[in-house]
C-alpha positions as CSV (number, residue, x, y, z in Angstrom):
1,X,-45.2,10.2,-18.3
2,X,-44.0,10.9,-14.8
3,X,-40.5,9.8,-14.0
4,X,-39.1,9.0,-17.4
5,X,-38.0,10.5,-20.7
6,X,-38.6,8.5,-23.9
7,X,-36.3,8.8,-26.9
8,X,-37.3,7.1,-30.1
9,X,-34.6,7.1,-32.7
10,X,-35.2,5.4,-35.0
11,X,-39.0,5.1,-34.5
12,X,-40.8,2.5,-36.6
13,X,-44.6,2.4,-36.5
14,X,-46.5,-0.7,-37.5
15,X,-50.1,-0.2,-38.5
16,X,-52.9,-2.8,-38.1
17,X,-53.2,-5.4,-40.8
18,X,-56.5,-5.3,-42.6
19,X,-57.4,-8.7,-41.2
20,X,-56.4,-7.9,-37.7
21,X,-59.4,-7.5,-35.3
22,X,-59.1,-4.3,-33.2
23,X,-59.1,-4.9,-29.4
24,X,-59.5,-8.6,-30.0
25,X,-57.4,-9.4,-26.9
26,X,-57.2,-8.3,-23.3
27,X,-53.5,-8.3,-23.5
28,X,-51.8,-5.2,-21.9
29,X,-50.0,-4.6,-25.2
30,X,-51.5,-3.8,-28.6
31,X,-50.2,-6.5,-31.0
32,X,-51.6,-4.8,-34.0
33,X,-49.9,-1.4,-33.7
34,X,-46.7,-0.9,-31.8
35,X,-43.4,1.0,-32.1
36,X,-39.7,0.2,-31.9
37,X,-37.9,2.3,-29.3
38,X,-34.2,2.3,-29.0
39,X,-33.6,4.2,-25.7
40,X,-35.5,4.8,-22.5
41,X,-34.4,6.4,-19.2
42,X,-36.4,6.0,-16.0
43,X,-36.3,4.7,-12.4
44,X,-39.1,2.1,-12.1
45,X,-38.3,-0.6,-14.6
46,X,-36.8,-1.5,-18.0
47,X,-36.8,-4.4,-20.4
48,X,-34.6,-4.5,-23.5
49,X,-35.3,-7.4,-25.9
50,X,-35.3,-8.4,-29.5
51,X,-38.9,-7.4,-30.1
52,X,-41.0,-4.5,-28.9
53,X,-44.0,-6.6,-28.0
54,X,-41.9,-8.8,-25.7
55,X,-40.3,-5.7,-24.0
56,X,-43.8,-4.2,-23.5
57,X,-45.1,-7.4,-22.1
58,X,-42.3,-7.5,-19.5
59,X,-43.0,-3.9,-18.4
60,X,-46.8,-4.5,-18.3
61,X,-46.1,-7.4,-15.8
62,X,-44.0,-5.0,-13.7
63,X,-46.9,-2.5,-13.7
64,X,-49.1,-5.3,-12.4
65,X,-46.8,-5.7,-9.4
66,X,-44.3,-8.1,-10.7
67,X,-40.5,-7.9,-10.1
68,X,-37.7,-8.2,-12.6
69,X,-37.9,-12.0,-12.5
70,X,-41.6,-12.0,-13.2
71,X,-41.0,-9.6,-16.1
72,X,-38.1,-11.8,-17.4
73,X,-40.4,-14.9,-17.4
74,X,-43.2,-13.1,-19.3
75,X,-40.7,-11.5,-21.7
76,X,-39.2,-14.9,-22.6
77,X,-42.6,-16.5,-23.2
78,X,-43.6,-13.6,-25.4
79,X,-40.4,-13.9,-27.4
80,X,-41.3,-17.5,-28.1
81,X,-44.4,-16.2,-29.9
82,X,-43.3,-12.9,-31.5
83,X,-39.6,-13.8,-32.3
84,X,-39.7,-17.4,-33.5
85,X,-36.2,-17.3,-35.0
86,X,-34.7,-17.4,-31.6
87,X,-37.3,-16.9,-28.9
88,X,-38.4,-20.4,-27.9
89,X,-39.9,-23.0,-25.8
90,X,-38.1,-25.7,-27.9
91,X,-34.6,-24.6,-27.0
92,X,-32.7,-23.6,-23.9
93,X,-30.6,-20.9,-22.3
94,X,-29.1,-19.3,-19.2
95,X,-30.4,-16.9,-16.7
96,X,-28.2,-14.7,-14.4
97,X,-30.0,-12.9,-11.5
98,X,-28.8,-10.4,-9.0
99,X,-31.5,-10.0,-6.3
100,X,-31.9,-6.7,-4.5
101,X,-30.8,-8.4,-1.3
102,X,-27.4,-9.2,-2.8
103,X,-27.9,-12.9,-3.7
104,X,-26.5,-14.1,-7.0
105,X,-28.2,-16.8,-9.0
106,X,-27.5,-18.6,-12.2
107,X,-29.9,-21.1,-13.8
108,X,-28.8,-23.5,-16.5
109,X,-31.5,-24.8,-18.8
110,X,-29.2,-25.7,-21.7
111,X,-30.5,-28.5,-23.8
112,X,-29.2,-32.0,-23.3
113,X,-28.2,-34.8,-25.7
114,X,-30.9,-37.5,-25.8
115,X,-30.3,-40.9,-24.0
116,X,-29.6,-42.7,-27.3
117,X,-27.1,-40.0,-28.6
118,X,-23.5,-41.1,-29.0
119,X,-20.1,-39.7,-29.8
120,X,-20.0,-40.7,-33.5
121,X,-23.7,-40.3,-34.3
122,X,-23.1,-37.8,-37.1
123,X,-20.2,-39.7,-38.8
124,X,-20.7,-41.7,-41.9
125,X,-19.1,-45.2,-42.5
126,X,-15.9,-43.5,-43.7
127,X,-15.8,-41.3,-40.5
128,X,-16.7,-38.1,-42.3
129,X,-18.8,-35.6,-40.4
130,X,-22.4,-35.1,-41.7
131,X,-23.1,-31.6,-40.6
132,X,-26.4,-31.5,-42.5
133,X,-27.7,-34.0,-39.9
134,X,-26.3,-32.0,-36.9
135,X,-27.6,-28.7,-38.2
136,X,-31.0,-29.4,-39.7
137,X,-34.0,-31.6,-39.1
138,X,-35.1,-33.9,-36.3
139,X,-31.8,-35.5,-35.4
140,X,-30.2,-32.0,-34.8
141,X,-32.5,-31.4,-31.7
142,X,-31.4,-31.7,-28.1
143,X,-33.9,-32.1,-25.3
144,X,-35.5,-28.7,-24.8
145,X,-34.9,-26.9,-21.5
146,X,-36.6,-23.5,-21.7
147,X,-39.8,-24.4,-19.9
148,X,-37.9,-26.1,-17.1
149,X,-35.7,-23.0,-16.8
150,X,-38.7,-20.7,-16.5
151,X,-40.1,-22.8,-13.6
152,X,-36.7,-22.8,-12.1
153,X,-37.0,-19.0,-11.9
154,X,-40.4,-19.1,-10.3
155,X,-39.1,-19.3,-6.7
156,X,-37.8,-15.8,-7.2
157,X,-40.9,-14.4,-8.8
158,X,-43.8,-12.7,-7.0
159,X,-46.8,-13.3,-9.4
160,X,-48.5,-16.6,-10.3
161,X,-47.2,-18.4,-13.4
162,X,-50.7,-18.3,-15.0
163,X,-50.5,-14.5,-15.0
164,X,-47.0,-14.5,-16.5
165,X,-47.8,-16.8,-19.4
166,X,-51.2,-15.4,-20.4
167,X,-49.8,-12.5,-22.5
168,X,-47.9,-15.0,-24.6
169,X,-51.0,-17.1,-25.0
170,X,-53.0,-14.1,-26.2
171,X,-50.2,-13.1,-28.7
172,X,-50.2,-16.6,-30.1
173,X,-54.0,-17.1,-30.2
174,X,-55.1,-13.7,-31.5
175,X,-51.9,-13.0,-33.5
176,X,-49.7,-10.0,-34.0
177,X,-48.6,-8.0,-37.0
178,X,-45.1,-8.7,-38.3
179,X,-42.4,-6.3,-39.2
180,X,-40.6,-6.0,-42.5
181,X,-37.6,-7.9,-41.2
182,X,-39.8,-10.7,-39.8
183,X,-41.6,-11.0,-43.1
184,X,-38.3,-11.2,-45.0
185,X,-36.9,-13.7,-42.5
186,X,-39.9,-16.0,-42.7
187,X,-39.9,-15.9,-46.5
188,X,-36.2,-16.6,-46.6
189,X,-36.7,-19.8,-44.5
190,X,-39.8,-21.0,-46.4
191,X,-37.9,-23.7,-48.4
192,X,-36.3,-25.0,-45.2
193,X,-39.6,-25.1,-43.4
194,X,-41.0,-27.2,-46.2
195,X,-38.0,-29.5,-46.4
196,X,-37.5,-30.3,-42.7
197,X,-41.1,-30.7,-41.5
198,X,-43.6,-33.6,-41.7
199,X,-46.5,-31.2,-41.1
200,X,-46.5,-27.9,-42.9
201,X,-46.0,-25.2,-40.2
202,X,-47.9,-21.9,-39.9
203,X,-44.7,-20.1,-40.8
204,X,-45.3,-21.1,-44.5
205,X,-47.8,-18.8,-46.1
206,X,-49.0,-19.2,-49.7
207,X,-47.8,-16.2,-51.6
208,X,-45.4,-15.2,-48.9
209,X,-45.4,-12.9,-45.9
210,X,-45.7,-9.1,-46.1
211,X,-45.1,-6.3,-43.6
212,X,-48.2,-5.8,-41.5
213,X,-49.5,-9.4,-42.0
214,X,-50.9,-11.0,-38.9
215,X,-49.2,-14.2,-37.6
216,X,-51.6,-16.4,-35.7
217,X,-50.2,-19.5,-33.9
218,X,-53.1,-21.5,-32.5
219,X,-51.1,-24.8,-32.0
220,X,-48.5,-22.8,-30.0
221,X,-51.3,-21.2,-28.0
222,X,-52.7,-24.6,-27.1
223,X,-49.2,-25.8,-26.0
224,X,-48.8,-22.7,-23.8
225,X,-52.3,-23.3,-22.3
226,X,-51.2,-26.9,-21.3
227,X,-48.2,-25.4,-19.6
228,X,-50.4,-22.8,-17.9
229,X,-52.8,-25.4,-16.7
230,X,-50.5,-28.3,-15.8
231,X,-47.1,-26.6,-15.1
232,X,-43.9,-28.5,-16.0
233,X,-45.8,-31.8,-16.8
234,X,-47.8,-29.7,-19.3
235,X,-44.7,-29.7,-21.5
236,X,-42.5,-32.6,-20.5
237,X,-45.4,-35.1,-20.1
238,X,-48.9,-35.7,-21.5
239,X,-50.1,-34.3,-24.8
240,X,-47.2,-32.1,-25.6
241,X,-44.7,-34.9,-24.9
242,X,-46.7,-37.2,-27.1
243,X,-46.6,-34.6,-29.9
244,X,-42.9,-34.2,-29.6
245,X,-42.2,-38.0,-29.6
246,X,-44.6,-38.5,-32.5
247,X,-42.8,-35.8,-34.4
248,X,-39.5,-37.6,-33.7
249,X,-40.8,-41.0,-34.9
250,X,-42.0,-39.5,-38.2
251,X,-38.5,-38.5,-39.2
252,X,-35.9,-40.6,-37.4
253,X,-35.4,-38.2,-34.4
254,X,-34.3,-39.7,-31.1
255,X,-35.9,-37.7,-28.3
256,X,-38.2,-40.0,-26.3
257,X,-40.6,-39.8,-23.4
258,X,-37.9,-40.5,-20.8
259,X,-35.6,-37.8,-22.2
260,X,-38.4,-35.3,-21.7
261,X,-39.6,-36.5,-18.3
262,X,-36.1,-36.6,-16.9
263,X,-35.0,-33.2,-18.0
264,X,-34.2,-30.8,-15.2
265,X,-32.9,-27.2,-15.1
266,X,-29.9,-26.7,-12.8
267,X,-28.9,-23.9,-10.5
268,X,-25.1,-23.5,-10.7
269,X,-22.6,-21.5,-8.7
270,X,-22.3,-18.1,-10.4
271,X,-19.0,-16.9,-11.8
272,X,-18.0,-13.8,-9.9
273,X,-14.7,-12.0,-10.6
274,X,-13.2,-8.6,-10.0
275,X,-12.1,-6.2,-12.7
276,X,-10.5,-3.1,-11.2
277,X,-13.2,-1.5,-9.0
278,X,-16.0,-3.6,-10.5
279,X,-17.4,-7.0,-9.7
280,X,-18.6,-9.0,-12.7
281,X,-21.2,-11.8,-12.5
282,X,-21.7,-14.2,-15.3
283,X,-22.8,-17.7,-16.2
284,X,-20.5,-20.7,-15.6
285,X,-20.0,-23.7,-17.8
286,X,-21.5,-25.1,-20.0
287,X,-21.4,-21.3,-21.0
288,X,-18.0,-20.8,-22.4
289,X,-18.4,-17.2,-21.6
290,X,-18.1,-18.0,-17.9
291,X,-14.5,-18.9,-18.6
292,X,-13.6,-16.8,-21.5
293,X,-15.0,-13.4,-20.2
294,X,-12.9,-13.4,-17.0
295,X,-10.0,-14.8,-18.9
296,X,-10.1,-11.9,-21.5
297,X,-10.8,-9.3,-18.8
298,X,-7.8,-10.5,-16.8
299,X,-5.6,-10.4,-19.9
300,X,-6.5,-6.8,-20.6
301,X,-6.6,-5.5,-17.1
302,X,-3.0,-4.5,-16.8
303,X,-2.7,-3.0,-20.3
304,X,-3.2,0.7,-21.0
305,X,-6.0,0.1,-23.4
306,X,-7.7,3.4,-22.5
307,X,-4.6,5.3,-23.6
308,X,-4.7,3.5,-26.9
309,X,-8.2,4.8,-27.7
310,X,-11.4,3.2,-28.9
311,X,-10.8,0.9,-31.9
312,X,-7.4,2.4,-32.6
313,X,-5.2,-0.2,-34.4
314,X,-3.3,-0.7,-31.2
315,X,-6.4,-1.4,-29.1
316,X,-8.0,-3.7,-31.7
317,X,-4.7,-5.6,-32.1
318,X,-4.4,-6.1,-28.4
319,X,-8.0,-7.3,-28.0
320,X,-7.7,-9.6,-31.0
321,X,-4.7,-11.3,-29.5
322,X,-6.6,-11.7,-26.2
323,X,-9.5,-13.2,-28.1
324,X,-7.2,-15.5,-30.1
325,X,-5.7,-17.0,-26.9
326,X,-9.1,-17.4,-25.1
327,X,-10.7,-19.2,-28.1
328,X,-7.7,-21.5,-28.5
329,X,-8.3,-22.6,-24.9
330,X,-12.1,-22.9,-25.6
331,X,-11.4,-25.4,-28.4
332,X,-9.3,-27.7,-26.2
333,X,-10.6,-27.5,-22.7
334,X,-14.2,-26.4,-22.4
335,X,-17.3,-28.7,-22.1
336,X,-20.0,-29.7,-19.6
337,X,-18.3,-29.9,-16.2
338,X,-20.8,-32.6,-15.2
339,X,-19.2,-34.9,-17.7
340,X,-15.6,-33.6,-18.2
341,X,-13.0,-32.3,-15.8
342,X,-12.4,-28.7,-16.9
343,X,-9.5,-26.8,-15.3
344,X,-11.8,-23.9,-14.6
345,X,-9.9,-22.3,-11.7
346,X,-6.6,-22.3,-13.6
347,X,-8.1,-21.0,-16.8
348,X,-9.7,-18.1,-14.9
349,X,-6.7,-17.2,-12.8
350,X,-4.8,-13.9,-13.3
351,X,-1.6,-15.8,-13.2
352,X,-2.6,-17.9,-16.1
353,X,-3.8,-14.8,-18.0
354,X,-0.4,-13.3,-17.5
355,X,1.3,-16.5,-18.7
356,X,-0.9,-16.5,-21.9
357,X,0.1,-13.0,-22.8
358,X,3.9,-13.5,-22.4
359,X,4.3,-14.1,-26.2
360,X,2.1,-11.1,-27.1
361,X,3.9,-8.8,-29.6
362,X,2.1,-5.4,-30.0
363,X,3.9,-4.8,-33.3
364,X,2.9,-7.8,-35.4
365,X,0.0,-10.1,-36.1
366,X,-0.1,-13.3,-34.1
367,X,-0.7,-16.7,-35.7
368,X,-3.3,-19.3,-34.7
369,X,-0.8,-21.9,-35.9
370,X,1.7,-20.7,-33.4
371,X,-0.7,-19.8,-30.7
372,X,-2.3,-23.0,-29.4
373,X,-4.2,-23.7,-26.2
374,X,-2.2,-23.0,-23.1
375,X,-0.5,-25.7,-21.1
376,X,-2.7,-26.8,-18.2
377,X,-0.9,-29.0,-15.8
378,X,-3.9,-29.8,-13.6
379,X,-6.3,-32.4,-14.5
380,X,-25.5,-17.1,-34.5
381,X,-28.6,-17.2,-33.7
382,X,-29.7,-16.5,-30.2
383,X,-31.6,-13.8,-28.4
384,X,-30.8,-11.9,-25.3
385,X,-32.8,-9.6,-23.0
386,X,-32.0,-7.5,-19.9
387,X,-34.4,-6.6,-17.1
388,X,-34.1,-4.2,-14.1
389,X,-36.7,-3.2,-11.6
390,X,-37.1,-0.3,-9.1
391,X,-36.2,-2.5,-6.1
392,X,-32.8,-3.3,-7.6
393,X,-33.3,-6.8,-9.0
394,X,-31.4,-7.4,-12.2
395,X,-31.9,-10.2,-14.7
396,X,-29.7,-11.1,-17.7
397,X,-31.1,-13.8,-20.0
398,X,-29.7,-15.4,-23.1
399,X,-31.8,-18.1,-24.8
400,X,-31.5,-19.9,-28.1
401,X,-32.5,-22.4,-30.7
402,X,-28.9,-22.2,-31.9
403,X,-29.3,-21.5,-35.7
404,X,-31.9,-19.1,-36.9
405,X,-35.2,-21.1,-36.5
406,X,-33.1,-23.8,-35.0
407,X,-33.5,-27.2,-36.7
408,X,-36.2,-25.6,-38.9
409,X,-38.5,-28.4,-37.6
410,X,-41.8,-27.5,-35.9
411,X,-43.5,-30.0,-33.7
412,X,-46.6,-31.0,-35.6
413,X,-49.7,-30.0,-33.6
414,X,-47.7,-28.2,-30.9
415,X,-46.6,-25.2,-33.0
416,X,-43.1,-24.6,-31.7
417,X,-39.7,-24.9,-33.3
418,X,-37.1,-27.4,-32.1
419,X,-33.4,-26.4,-31.6
420,X,-30.4,-27.6,-33.5
421,X,-28.1,-27.5,-30.5
422,X,-26.6,-30.9,-31.2
423,X,-24.3,-29.0,-33.6
424,X,-22.8,-27.2,-30.6
425,X,-21.1,-30.4,-29.6
426,X,-17.8,-31.3,-31.2
427,X,-19.3,-33.9,-33.7
428,X,-15.7,-34.8,-34.7
429,X,-12.5,-33.4,-33.3
430,X,-11.2,-30.6,-35.6
431,X,-14.5,-30.2,-37.5
432,X,-16.0,-26.8,-37.1
433,X,-19.6,-26.3,-36.2
434,X,-22.0,-23.9,-38.0
435,X,-20.2,-20.9,-36.3
436,X,-16.7,-22.2,-37.2
437,X,-15.9,-23.2,-33.6
438,X,-13.6,-26.2,-33.2
439,X,-14.0,-28.6,-30.3
440,X,-12.3,-31.6,-28.8
441,X,-13.0,-34.5,-26.3
442,X,-14.2,-32.0,-23.7
443,X,-17.2,-31.2,-25.8
444,X,-17.8,-34.6,-27.4
445,X,-21.4,-36.0,-27.5
446,X,-22.6,-38.1,-24.6
447,X,-26.1,-39.1,-23.5
448,X,-27.5,-36.5,-21.1
449,X,-24.6,-34.1,-21.6
450,X,-25.1,-30.4,-22.2
451,X,-23.4,-29.0,-25.2
452,X,-20.9,-26.1,-24.8
453,X,-22.4,-22.7,-25.4
454,X,-21.2,-19.2,-26.1
455,X,-24.1,-17.5,-24.3
456,X,-22.8,-14.9,-21.8
457,X,-25.5,-13.2,-19.8
458,X,-23.7,-10.8,-17.5
459,X,-24.3,-8.3,-14.7
460,X,-21.6,-5.8,-13.6
461,X,-21.7,-4.5,-10.0
462,X,-20.4,-1.1,-8.9
463,X,-20.2,-0.5,-5.2
464,X,-22.0,-3.9,-4.8
465,X,-25.1,-2.7,-6.7
466,X,-26.1,-3.5,-10.3
467,X,-24.4,-1.1,-12.8
468,X,-24.6,-2.8,-16.1
469,X,-27.0,-5.6,-17.3
470,X,-25.7,-6.9,-20.7
471,X,-25.8,-9.7,-23.2
472,X,-26.1,-10.5,-26.8
473,X,-26.9,-13.2,-29.4
474,X,-24.4,-14.1,-32.1
475,X,-23.0,-17.6,-31.8
476,X,-19.2,-17.5,-31.1
477,X,-19.2,-13.7,-31.4
478,X,-21.3,-13.5,-28.2
479,X,-18.4,-13.4,-25.7
480,X,-16.2,-11.1,-27.7
481,X,-19.2,-8.7,-28.1
482,X,-19.8,-8.7,-24.4
483,X,-16.1,-8.2,-23.8
484,X,-15.9,-5.3,-26.2
485,X,-19.1,-3.7,-24.8
486,X,-17.7,-3.8,-21.2
487,X,-14.4,-2.4,-22.3
488,X,-16.2,0.4,-24.2
489,X,-18.0,1.4,-21.0
490,X,-15.5,0.6,-18.3
491,X,-12.3,1.7,-20.1
492,X,-13.3,4.0,-22.9
493,X,-16.0,5.8,-20.9
494,X,-18.4,5.6,-23.8
495,X,-22.1,6.4,-23.7
496,X,-24.4,3.4,-23.5
497,X,-25.6,4.0,-27.0
498,X,-22.1,4.2,-28.5
499,X,-21.0,1.1,-26.5
500,X,-23.9,-0.8,-28.0
501,X,-24.0,0.6,-31.5
502,X,-20.4,1.3,-32.5
503,X,-18.9,-1.3,-34.9
504,X,-17.8,-4.6,-33.5
505,X,-15.0,-7.0,-34.5
506,X,-14.3,-10.6,-33.7
507,X,-11.5,-13.2,-33.6
508,X,-12.0,-16.8,-32.5
509,X,-8.6,-18.5,-33.1
510,X,-9.8,-20.4,-36.1
511,X,-10.4,-19.3,-38.7
512,X,-7.3,-17.0,-38.3
513,X,-8.9,-13.7,-39.3
514,X,-10.4,-10.6,-37.8
515,X,-14.1,-10.2,-38.8
516,X,-15.4,-6.7,-38.8
517,X,-18.7,-5.0,-39.5
518,X,-19.3,-2.8,-42.5
519,X,-18.9,0.5,-40.6
520,X,-15.6,-0.5,-39.0
521,X,-12.9,2.1,-39.8
522,X,-11.2,1.6,-43.2
523,X,-8.0,3.2,-42.0
524,X,-7.7,0.8,-39.0
525,X,-8.4,-2.1,-41.3
526,X,-5.5,-1.1,-43.5
527,X,-3.2,-0.7,-40.4
528,X,-4.1,-4.2,-39.2
529,X,-3.5,-5.6,-42.7
530,X,-0.1,-4.0,-42.8
531,X,0.7,-5.7,-39.4
532,X,-0.1,-9.0,-41.1
533,X,-3.7,-9.7,-40.2
534,X,-6.4,-11.0,-42.5
535,X,-9.4,-8.7,-42.1
536,X,-12.8,-9.9,-43.4
537,X,-15.9,-7.8,-43.6
538,X,-19.1,-9.7,-42.5
539,X,-22.7,-8.9,-41.6
540,X,-23.8,-7.6,-38.2
541,X,-22.1,-8.9,-35.1
542,X,-24.6,-9.5,-32.2
543,X,-27.5,-7.4,-31.0
544,X,-26.4,-6.2,-27.6
545,X,-29.0,-5.2,-25.0
546,X,-27.8,-3.0,-22.2
547,X,-29.3,-1.4,-19.1
548,X,-27.0,1.0,-17.2
549,X,-28.0,2.0,-13.7
550,X,-26.7,5.1,-12.0
551,X,-26.1,5.3,-8.2
552,X,-29.3,7.3,-7.7
553,X,-31.4,4.4,-9.1
554,X,-32.1,5.9,-12.5
555,X,-31.3,3.8,-15.5
556,X,-30.6,4.2,-19.2
557,X,-31.7,1.2,-21.3
558,X,-30.5,0.9,-24.9
559,X,-31.6,-1.6,-27.6
560,X,-29.2,-2.5,-30.4
561,X,-29.6,-0.7,-33.7
562,X,-28.9,-4.0,-35.6
563,X,-32.5,-5.3,-35.5
564,X,-36.0,-4.8,-34.4
565,X,-34.7,-4.8,-30.8
566,X,-36.7,-2.5,-28.6
567,X,-36.8,-1.2,-25.0
568,X,-39.7,-0.5,-22.7
569,X,-39.5,1.3,-19.4
570,X,-41.0,3.8,-17.1
């Protein structure tokens, strides 16, 4: 194909399921036979997402004349169908946009606490935290924001919304074949789907799911059609709202009609900060990454990390101590700025970063008992996708249901999963959420408040033009993964593939240990342990999606090796 080279390593081909009708849809993608591609170079457009059908949908929209914002909207809607574990219309997220004309935009469509939510709603009579209620089932759900967020992006799009949503409707109505990992994931969640639903969802299949089975979601297709035909009221009012409220009533949930009708997405002032010769654009609070990423980049900026070498014990120890200090501040100070006075400017200042690193000792392990939040005198499962078009528009989107499949509750008759974002509040000071994060008053539950998030969609500018579009899922590991990916490229001069796929590590203050992936160096682990660190191996950390743009306009887009993530481009 003219103008781009395609690499497919590894390449996974999915063949049509026996029951899948050939050419049963007018969709620009073939939902019954598709491939996973890990790398694309080109100059016209790229989409990197958690599922090949979603990435292909975004590129198809570009080929129809859409820009990167159009492609992002279509990609997110497609993810709600083909990647139900985190793609969603029953959750929320953040969008960071750099328009070709130099305008920066951030759109906050994080879920909100319902009007009848209250600070102690997950505590029993003895004051004990009931995390089962904040993490699973109807009471765990915040008011969904995704559809409002998509319409918030429409002012920057060029195609009609009906055109952008139609591919998702087709994928839901006609079905698509599932991958091996999707089949395994759905089967693993089967018991939870049965336990936390009042109407058995389509995700439960007698006999279990197999690779190549076709997943059809007619209820979801009907919900998407209502949004197509009626816009925002097609979700937040009318039949869909009735189905959500009826679902709440059947199992003691608290989202009501007013919660839905009153929900609004919000454009916020982007976080823009300098790192050496680069300018970095990211999402502000309630994204904790909007504070932690600049804080961590400022703490490392004057250190010779490049001389230390990629994942040398010295470099890992430095970055661990930076992460420890940032996450200690996260626990104490961060929350929804519409409800709590957060000392953002101080936390993000270079002077404060220098102050935080004064007690850093490069020879020994720090301690989270000794390293607390700084003194301020002034008052894991998510999905990310990156998009770039030939005109120079860049979009970085992270969206979530929080846990895998969110609350595990599907709205009966509407076909979509609800989030379990209420667990991202501090349900009790000192009690960790499902990702082990600790919170305080800043992130306490309040009606209409947005819960603190780790999502960190980010765009790096070089010579005032998009250079890197990046983000990742992964709960509290999100910001550290973005941090490490940026350092890999900006300091260690790594290739895009290596920056994405080399092993990651993570420290978040509490618990006081370094988490590493299986392929993290054994020798470096031993060196860190000798310094006094507790090092714990865990599963995959994040699924980073990166587009890297060169000055001549050509790009290299890489999808993470850690899942079915796939890139499409031309």
